[in-house]
C-alpha positions as CSV (number, residue, x, y, z in Angstrom):
1,M,-18.9,32.2,-1.4
2,S,-15.7,31.0,-0.1
3,L,-14.9,28.9,3.0
4,S,-11.9,30.2,5.0
5,F,-9.8,28.2,7.4
6,E,-7.5,30.8,8.6
7,N,-7.3,31.7,12.1
8,P,-7.6,35.4,12.8
9,D,-5.5,35.2,15.6
10,Y,-2.6,34.5,13.4
11,P,-1.5,35.8,9.8
12,A,-1.7,33.5,7.4
13,A,1.6,32.7,6.4
14,P,2.6,32.2,2.4
15,A,2.8,28.4,1.1
16,P,6.3,27.4,1.0
17,L,5.8,25.6,-2.2
18,P,3.2,26.0,-5.0
19,T,0.3,23.4,-4.2
20,D,-1.5,21.5,-6.5
21,T,-5.5,21.3,-6.7
22,L,-7.5,18.1,-6.1
23,V,-8.0,17.4,-9.6
24,D,-4.3,18.1,-10.6
25,S,-3.3,16.1,-7.9
26,V,-5.5,13.1,-9.2
27,V,-4.3,13.5,-12.8
28,I,-0.5,13.8,-12.1
29,L,-1.0,10.8,-9.4
30,L,-2.8,8.6,-12.2
31,L,-0.4,9.2,-15.0
32,L,3.0,9.1,-13.1
33,T,1.6,6.2,-11.0
34,V,1.1,4.5,-14.3
35,V,4.7,4.8,-15.7
36,Q,5.9,3.9,-12.0
37,R,4.0,0.5,-11.8
38,L,5.2,-0.4,-15.3
39,V,8.7,0.1,-14.1
40,G,8.4,-1.8,-11.1
41,F,6.8,-4.5,-12.9
42,A,9.7,-4.7,-15.4
43,R,12.1,-4.6,-12.5
44,A,10.4,-7.2,-10.4
45,V,10.2,-9.6,-13.5
46,L,14.1,-9.1,-14.1
47,F,14.8,-9.8,-10.5
48,C,12.9,-12.9,-10.4
49,R,14.7,-13.9,-13.8
50,W,18.2,-13.5,-12.4
51,L,18.2,-14.2,-9.1
52,D,17.6,-17.8,-7.7
53,A,14.9,-18.7,-5.0
54,Q,17.1,-18.4,-2.1
55,Q,18.6,-15.0,-3.1
56,L,14.9,-13.8,-4.0
57,G,13.9,-15.1,-0.3
58,L,16.9,-13.1,1.3
59,W,15.9,-9.8,-0.5
60,D,12.1,-10.3,0.4
61,M,13.0,-10.6,3.8
62,A,15.3,-7.6,3.9
63,F,12.9,-5.5,2.1
64,S,10.2,-6.3,4.6
65,F,12.3,-5.6,7.6
66,L,13.1,-2.2,6.0
67,M,9.4,-1.5,5.6
68,F,8.6,-2.3,9.1
69,A,11.7,-0.6,11.0
70,A,11.4,2.5,8.9
71,P,8.5,4.2,10.7
72,L,9.1,2.2,13.9
73,A,12.5,3.8,14.2
74,V,11.3,7.3,14.2
75,L,8.1,6.7,16.1
76,A,6.0,7.3,13.1
77,I,6.5,11.2,14.0
78,P,6.4,12.0,10.0
79,G,3.0,10.3,10.0
80,S,1.8,13.6,11.8
81,F,2.8,15.9,9.2
82,G,-0.5,15.5,7.2
83,R,-2.5,16.5,10.3
84,Y,0.0,19.2,11.9
85,L,2.2,20.7,9.4
86,E,-0.5,23.0,8.0
87,H,-1.5,23.9,11.5
88,Y,1.8,25.1,12.3
89,R,2.4,26.9,8.9
90,R,-0.4,29.0,9.2
91,R,0.7,30.3,12.8
92,G,4.0,31.4,11.0
93,Q,5.8,28.1,13.4
94,L,6.8,26.2,10.4
95,R,10.3,26.4,10.6
96,R,10.3,25.6,14.6
97,F,8.0,22.6,13.8
98,L,10.5,21.3,10.8
99,R,13.6,21.8,13.1
100,S,12.1,20.0,16.0
101,T,10.9,16.9,13.9
102,M,14.1,16.6,11.9
103,L,16.1,16.6,14.7
104,A,14.1,14.1,16.7
105,C,14.0,11.9,13.7
106,G,17.6,12.2,12.7
107,G,18.8,11.4,16.3
108,L,16.3,8.3,16.6
109,A,17.4,7.2,13.1
110,V,21.0,7.2,13.9
111,A,20.3,5.4,17.2
112,A,18.3,2.7,15.3
113,C,20.7,2.1,12.6
114,L,23.6,1.8,15.0
115,G,21.3,-0.6,17.4
116,V,20.6,-2.8,14.5
117,L,24.6,-2.5,13.4
118,A,25.7,-3.5,16.8
119,A,23.2,-6.5,17.2
120,R,23.6,-7.6,13.3
121,H,24.0,-11.3,14.4
122,W,20.9,-11.3,16.3
123,F,19.0,-9.6,13.6
124,S,20.3,-11.9,11.0
125,I,18.8,-14.6,13.2
126,L,15.3,-12.7,13.5
127,V,15.1,-11.6,9.7
128,F,17.1,-14.2,7.5
129,G,16.7,-17.3,10.0
130,S,20.5,-18.0,10.6
131,Q,23.6,-15.8,11.7
132,D,25.1,-16.4,8.2
133,H,23.7,-13.0,6.8
134,A,25.1,-10.4,9.3
135,S,26.8,-8.7,6.4
136,M,23.5,-8.2,5.0
137,V,22.0,-6.7,8.3
138,A,25.0,-4.2,8.1
139,L,23.9,-3.4,4.5
140,A,20.3,-3.1,5.7
141,A,21.1,-0.9,8.5
142,G,22.8,1.8,5.8
143,S,20.1,1.5,3.7
144,L,17.6,2.0,6.6
145,M,18.9,5.8,7.0
146,A,18.2,6.3,3.2
147,V,14.6,4.6,3.6
148,I,14.1,7.1,6.9
149,A,15.2,10.5,5.1
150,Y,13.1,9.3,1.7
151,N,9.9,8.7,3.8
152,F,10.3,11.8,5.7
153,L,10.6,13.9,2.8
154,I,7.6,12.0,1.1
155,E,5.4,12.8,4.2
156,M,6.5,16.4,4.5
157,F,5.9,17.5,0.9
158,T,2.4,15.4,0.7
159,A,1.6,17.7,3.8
160,L,2.7,20.5,1.6
161,R,0.2,19.3,-0.9
162,N,2.8,19.5,-3.3
163,I,1.8,16.0,-5.3
164,R,3.6,16.6,-8.1
165,L,7.2,17.0,-6.4
166,V,6.0,13.7,-4.3
167,S,5.2,11.9,-7.5
168,V,8.7,12.7,-9.2
169,M,10.3,11.5,-6.0
170,Q,8.6,8.2,-6.2
171,L,9.1,7.9,-10.0
172,T,12.7,9.1,-9.1
173,N,13.1,6.1,-6.8
174,S,11.5,3.6,-8.7
175,V,13.5,4.2,-12.0
176,A,17.0,4.9,-9.8
177,F,15.9,1.4,-8.3
178,A,15.6,-0.2,-11.5
179,V,18.7,1.0,-13.2
180,L,21.0,0.7,-10.0
181,G,19.6,-2.7,-9.7
182,A,20.1,-4.1,-13.2
183,G,23.5,-2.4,-12.9
184,L,24.7,-4.1,-9.7
185,L,23.5,-7.5,-10.5
186,L,25.0,-7.5,-14.1
187,S,28.3,-5.7,-12.9
188,W,28.7,-6.6,-9.1
189,K,27.2,-9.5,-7.6
190,C,24.1,-11.4,-8.8
191,N,22.8,-11.7,-5.3
192,A,20.4,-10.2,-2.9
193,A,23.0,-7.7,-1.4
194,S,23.1,-5.9,-5.0
195,V,19.4,-5.4,-4.7
196,L,19.6,-4.3,-1.3
197,A,22.4,-1.7,-2.2
198,A,20.2,-0.4,-5.1
199,Y,17.4,0.1,-2.9
200,G,19.0,2.0,-0.3
201,G,20.9,4.1,-3.2
202,S,17.6,4.9,-5.0
203,C,16.0,6.3,-1.8
204,L,19.1,8.2,-1.4
205,I,19.1,9.7,-4.6
206,A,15.3,10.6,-4.4
207,A,15.9,11.9,-1.1
208,V,18.9,14.3,-1.9
209,W,16.8,15.4,-4.8
210,A,14.0,16.5,-2.8
211,A,16.4,18.2,-0.2
212,C,17.7,20.4,-2.4
213,R,13.9,21.9,-2.6
214,L,14.1,22.3,1.0
215,P,15.9,25.7,1.4
216,R,12.9,27.2,-0.7
217,V,10.6,25.7,2.1
218,W,12.8,27.1,4.8
219,H,13.0,30.6,3.5
220,A,9.4,31.0,2.3
221,A,8.4,30.2,6.1
222,P,8.5,33.1,8.3
223,A,9.6,32.8,12.0
224,V,7.6,34.4,14.6
225,A,8.4,35.7,17.9
226,A,5.8,33.9,19.8
227,A,7.1,30.2,19.1
228,A,5.0,27.7,20.7
229,P,6.8,25.5,23.4
230,H,8.4,22.5,22.9
231,A,6.1,20.8,25.2
232,A,3.2,21.9,23.6
233,L,4.3,20.8,20.0
234,W,5.2,17.3,21.1
235,S,2.0,16.9,23.4
236,K,0.0,17.6,19.9
237,V,2.2,15.2,18.0
238,V,3.1,12.2,20.0
239,P,-0.4,11.1,20.7
240,F,-1.3,11.3,17.2
241,A,1.9,9.6,16.0
242,G,1.3,6.7,18.2
243,W,-1.8,6.0,16.6
244,V,-0.3,6.1,13.4
245,L,2.5,3.9,14.7
246,L,0.0,1.3,15.9
247,A,-1.8,1.4,12.6
248,S,1.7,1.1,10.5
249,V,2.7,-2.0,12.9
250,L,-0.5,-3.9,12.4
251,M,-0.5,-3.3,8.6
252,N,3.0,-4.2,8.1
253,L,2.7,-7.2,10.6
254,F,-0.3,-8.3,8.8
255,G,1.5,-8.5,5.4
256,M,4.8,-10.0,6.5
257,V,4.1,-12.5,9.3
258,D,3.5,-15.4,7.1
259,R,7.1,-15.1,5.7
260,Y,8.7,-14.7,9.0
261,M,7.0,-17.7,10.5
262,I,8.2,-19.6,7.2
263,L,11.6,-18.7,8.5
264,H,11.1,-19.7,12.3
265,F,8.2,-22.1,12.3
266,S,8.1,-24.5,9.4
267,C,10.8,-26.9,10.6
268,M,12.8,-26.3,7.4
269,P,16.5,-25.5,7.3
270,A,17.4,-21.8,6.8
271,A,18.4,-22.2,3.3
272,L,15.2,-24.2,2.3
273,A,12.9,-21.7,4.1
274,L,14.4,-19.0,2.3
275,D,14.0,-20.7,-0.8
276,A,10.5,-21.0,0.1
277,V,9.8,-17.4,0.7
278,G,11.6,-16.5,-2.9
279,N,8.9,-19.0,-4.4
280,Y,6.4,-17.1,-2.4
281,H,7.8,-13.6,-3.5
282,S,7.7,-14.7,-7.3
283,S,3.7,-15.8,-6.6
284,R,3.1,-12.0,-5.2
285,V,4.6,-10.2,-7.9
286,V,1.3,-9.3,-10.0
287,P,-1.0,-9.8,-7.0
288,L,0.6,-6.9,-5.1
289,L,0.5,-4.9,-8.3
290,L,-3.4,-5.3,-8.0
291,V,-3.3,-4.5,-4.2
292,S,-1.3,-1.3,-5.2
293,I,-3.9,-0.1,-7.7
294,A,-6.8,-0.9,-5.0
295,A,-4.7,1.2,-2.3
296,M,-4.3,4.1,-5.0
297,L,-7.9,4.1,-5.9
298,S,-9.2,3.5,-2.4
299,T,-7.1,6.5,-1.2
300,M,-8.5,8.7,-3.8
301,I,-12.2,8.3,-3.1
302,T,-11.8,8.7,0.6
303,P,-12.1,12.5,0.5
304,H,-15.1,12.4,-1.7
305,L,-16.8,10.2,0.7
306,S,-15.9,12.4,3.6
307,H,-17.3,15.3,1.7
308,D,-20.8,13.6,1.6
309,W,-20.5,12.4,5.0
310,E,-19.8,15.8,6.4
311,A,-22.7,17.0,4.7
312,G,-25.1,14.7,6.3
313,K,-25.5,12.4,3.4
314,H,-24.7,8.9,5.2
315,D,-27.0,7.1,2.5
316,L,-25.4,8.5,-0.4
317,V,-22.1,7.6,1.0
318,A,-23.1,4.0,1.4
319,A,-24.7,3.8,-2.1
320,R,-21.5,5.4,-3.8
321,L,-19.3,2.9,-1.8
322,R,-21.7,-0.1,-2.6
323,L,-21.3,0.7,-6.4
324,F,-17.7,1.4,-6.3
325,L,-17.2,-1.9,-4.5
326,K,-19.2,-4.0,-6.8
327,L,-17.6,-2.4,-10.2
328,F,-14.0,-2.3,-8.6
329,G,-14.4,-5.8,-7.1
330,F,-15.5,-7.1,-10.4
331,A,-12.5,-5.5,-12.3
332,L,-10.1,-6.5,-9.7
333,Y,-11.5,-10.1,-10.2
334,A,-11.1,-9.9,-13.9
335,G,-7.4,-8.9,-13.4
336,A,-7.0,-11.9,-11.3
337,V,-8.4,-14.1,-13.9
338,A,-6.1,-12.5,-16.6
339,V,-3.1,-13.1,-14.3
340,M,-4.3,-16.9,-14.2
341,L,-4.4,-16.9,-17.9
342,A,-1.0,-15.5,-17.9
343,A,0.4,-17.6,-15.4
344,P,2.5,-20.1,-17.7
345,L,4.0,-17.4,-19.7
346,L,5.2,-15.6,-16.5
347,F,6.4,-18.6,-14.8
348,Q,7.8,-20.7,-17.4
349,V,9.2,-17.9,-19.7
350,A,9.8,-14.6,-17.7
351,F,10.8,-16.7,-14.7
352,R,12.5,-19.4,-16.5
353,G,10.6,-22.1,-14.7
354,K,12.6,-21.5,-11.5
355,F,9.5,-21.1,-8.9
356,P,7.5,-24.3,-9.3
357,W,6.1,-23.8,-5.6
358,G,5.2,-20.0,-6.4
359,E,3.3,-21.1,-9.5
360,A,1.2,-23.7,-7.4
361,V,0.4,-21.3,-4.9
362,L,-0.6,-18.5,-7.2
363,P,-4.7,-19.0,-7.3
364,W,-4.4,-18.6,-3.2
365,T,-2.0,-15.6,-3.4
366,L,-4.4,-14.1,-6.0
367,M,-7.5,-14.9,-3.8
368,Y,-6.1,-13.3,-0.5
369,C,-4.7,-10.0,-2.4
370,T,-8.3,-9.5,-4.2
371,W,-9.8,-9.8,-0.7
372,F,-6.9,-7.2,0.9
373,G,-8.0,-5.0,-2.0
374,L,-11.5,-5.1,-1.4
375,W,-11.1,-4.5,2.3
376,L,-9.2,-1.3,1.4
377,V,-12.3,0.0,-0.3
378,V,-14.9,-1.2,2.6
379,Q,-12.8,0.3,5.4
380,N,-13.7,3.6,3.8
381,Y,-17.0,3.5,5.5
382,L,-15.2,3.3,8.9
383,L,-12.9,6.0,8.3
384,C,-15.9,8.2,7.3
385,A,-17.6,7.2,10.6
386,E,-14.5,7.8,12.6
387,K,-14.3,4.4,13.7
388,A,-10.8,3.7,12.3
389,R,-10.0,1.7,15.3
390,L,-12.5,-0.7,14.2
391,A,-10.4,-1.3,11.0
392,S,-7.4,-1.7,13.3
393,A,-9.1,-4.2,15.4
394,A,-10.4,-6.4,12.3
395,L,-6.7,-6.4,11.3
396,A,-5.6,-7.1,14.7
397,C,-8.1,-10.2,14.8
398,G,-6.6,-11.3,11.3
399,L,-3.2,-11.1,12.3
400,L,-4.1,-13.5,15.1
401,L,-5.7,-15.8,13.2
402,S,-2.8,-15.8,10.6
403,I,-0.4,-16.5,13.5
404,L,-2.7,-19.6,14.9
405,L,-3.1,-21.0,11.7
406,N,0.6,-20.9,10.5
407,L,1.6,-22.6,13.7
408,V,-0.5,-25.7,12.9
409,L,-0.1,-25.7,9.1
410,L,3.2,-24.7,8.4
411,P,5.1,-28.0,9.9
412,R,2.4,-30.0,7.5
413,L,1.8,-28.1,4.6
414,G,4.9,-25.8,4.2
415,L,4.6,-22.8,1.7
416,E,1.1,-23.8,1.0
417,G,0.2,-23.9,4.9
418,A,1.5,-20.3,5.0
419,V,-0.4,-19.0,1.9
420,L,-3.9,-20.8,3.3
421,S,-3.3,-19.0,6.8
422,T,-3.0,-15.7,5.2
423,T,-6.1,-16.5,2.7
424,A,-8.2,-17.0,5.9
425,A,-7.0,-14.2,7.7
426,N,-7.6,-11.7,5.1
427,A,-11.2,-13.3,4.8
428,L,-11.5,-12.9,8.4
429,T,-10.5,-9.1,8.4
430,L,-13.1,-8.3,5.5
431,G,-15.8,-10.3,6.8
432,L,-15.3,-8.2,10.3
433,T,-15.1,-5.0,8.4
434,C,-18.4,-5.6,6.7
435,L,-19.8,-6.8,10.0
436,F,-18.6,-3.5,11.9
437,N,-20.0,-1.4,8.7
438,R,-23.3,-3.0,8.7
439,R,-23.8,-1.8,12.5
440,L,-22.7,1.6,11.3
441,G,-25.5,1.5,8.5
442,F,-23.7,0.3,5.4
443,H,-25.6,-2.7,4.3
444,L,-24.4,-4.9,1.5
445,D,-27.2,-6.4,-1.2
446,R,-26.8,-9.2,-2.6
447,G,-24.7,-8.1,-5.4
448,G,-22.2,-7.0,-2.9
449,V,-22.2,-10.1,-1.3
450,L,-21.6,-12.1,-4.5
451,V,-18.5,-9.8,-5.5
452,L,-16.8,-10.5,-2.0
453,L,-17.4,-14.0,-2.7
454,L,-16.2,-14.0,-6.2
455,P,-12.5,-14.5,-5.6
456,A,-13.3,-17.8,-3.7
457,V,-13.7,-19.5,-7.3
458,L,-9.9,-18.6,-8.0
459,C,-8.6,-21.8,-6.2
460,L,-10.9,-24.2,-8.3
461,G,-8.5,-23.2,-11.3
462,T,-8.6,-21.2,-14.3
463,G,-11.5,-22.9,-16.2
464,A,-13.8,-22.4,-13.4
465,A,-12.5,-18.7,-12.5
466,V,-13.3,-17.9,-16.5
467,L,-16.4,-19.5,-16.2
468,A,-17.4,-17.5,-13.2
469,L,-16.3,-13.9,-14.7
470,L,-18.2,-14.7,-17.7
471,A,-21.6,-15.7,-15.5
472,A,-21.0,-12.4,-13.2
473,A,-20.5,-10.4,-16.6
474,V,-23.7,-11.7,-18.0
475,G,-25.8,-11.6,-14.8
476,A,-24.6,-8.0,-14.7
477,V,-25.9,-6.9,-17.8
478,W,-29.0,-9.0,-18.1
479,T,-30.4,-9.7,-14.3
480,D,-30.7,-7.3,-11.4
481,R,-28.8,-9.9,-9.4
482,W,-25.7,-7.9,-9.3
483,L,-26.5,-4.5,-10.2
484,S,-29.9,-2.7,-9.1
485,P,-31.9,-0.7,-11.7
486,A,-30.8,2.4,-10.1
487,E,-27.3,1.4,-10.2
488,K,-27.2,0.7,-13.9
489,R,-29.0,4.0,-14.5
490,L,-26.3,5.7,-12.8
491,I,-23.7,3.8,-14.7
492,V,-25.1,4.6,-17.9
493,A,-25.6,8.5,-16.9
494,G,-21.9,8.4,-15.9
495,T,-20.9,6.7,-19.0
496,A,-22.9,9.4,-21.3
497,E,-21.5,12.1,-19.6
498,Y,-18.0,11.5,-20.0
499,A,-18.6,10.2,-23.6
500,K,-19.8,13.7,-24.2
501,R,-16.9,15.4,-22.5
502,L,-14.6,13.2,-25.1
503,G,-16.8,14.5,-27.9
504,L,-18.2,10.9,-29.0
505,G,-21.5,12.3,-29.6
506,R,-24.4,9.9,-29.7
507,T,-25.3,8.3,-26.5
508,T,-29.0,8.4,-26.9
509,R,-29.4,4.8,-28.0
510,F,-27.2,3.5,-25.3
511,Q,-28.7,5.7,-22.8
512,G,-32.1,3.8,-23.9
513,S,-31.0,0.6,-23.3
514,V,-31.5,0.7,-19.6
515,K,-35.1,1.7,-18.0
């Protein structure tokens, strides 16, 4: 029996590009993501090694500005593609939809870039804390066009379910950024301007490569006589894009507000504040890698949980999410401990000892990045229950707490105050999300609570963190405090199944170890 989603009133339009199955998408995404993350990590280490703290701070602020401005400039219209592109493709109106959104986004992007260029001195104060970096703002305005084009094409091809093309785009962007960045730093200027130009150039290269595939999409999308009026099209797209924009603004503000407040509320001179931001950037290089892995895995489990939810298996969703939270939370904490053990090698050798403040706040950065990774997992229950607004509410509360604490702590503690504020904000966001989940039926058992509390040990130092990791591992294996007997049996069964698929053979003894 097959399920059809075709509308009988409209003939099914052929797919503009070959689509990938879910399994193919996951395999492709995993393989190319590993390569992309390795390239990104090597690139970040080189940038930290070659740039001083102030130039690294300039790049951090410029990148944060681009990530915030790109969806805002086009009112997050491309964010609606995942929901509505297939809707119009099946009605033979894909050309009309793409033409309208391309023109709208192109016009908005040009207007936004010209506005940033015209007000570059004001944006220099806002983004970099002084008027001395107007040339960087001009370069950022040019890069913004490339970033918008790149994001537009990423969203479009993702909505067309061509994950292979999207993954190649992302890998092309990452490799081009590394090559252009290293080339410009070595041959042009060893400063943030070279890195910003390299990023804009890498987005442009990836966008041009993907744009060469657009004619195929266009010609494969037949036009129909009864095209939807513009008013009907935008009445669908604009409200949805508005919610996407709100979520994007909240997420970006939550991730960048501490650095902006260092520039404007730390009572430090602009140069020293940028130096602090550069140190902060160095402490986030590896923790953000852990967050990116959490984001990828969280996105991958969402459709599987949604499938069970739609089948009415709410208890099964809660059980699966609880087990995934424990296993992934333990793995994430183990990764954080490994980073703490490797910190002397990373900061003293790879970074040449240039970021002492960054090394000092690393435990706190790891703590809040681990909590944010866990938040990405637990919010899946809200998404399944169609209560995404509660996840946004939790983010908004965390953002407000971060701002208030930064106003108090930044003038007194400097960079450490900013990191403490962000840590508290992430703890509040995670706690509120768990509270909302509980009211909707998702209850954490003792093991789940312990996993959420485990990252707090990181601030006690490497020794305490290692001991807590060993204690958690022993407790998970020999007691039922972390994992219930049912969860252990499920893990053993899953391990045995994959061992059989890999041809490892004998699993009977392993299966018998858990009763």
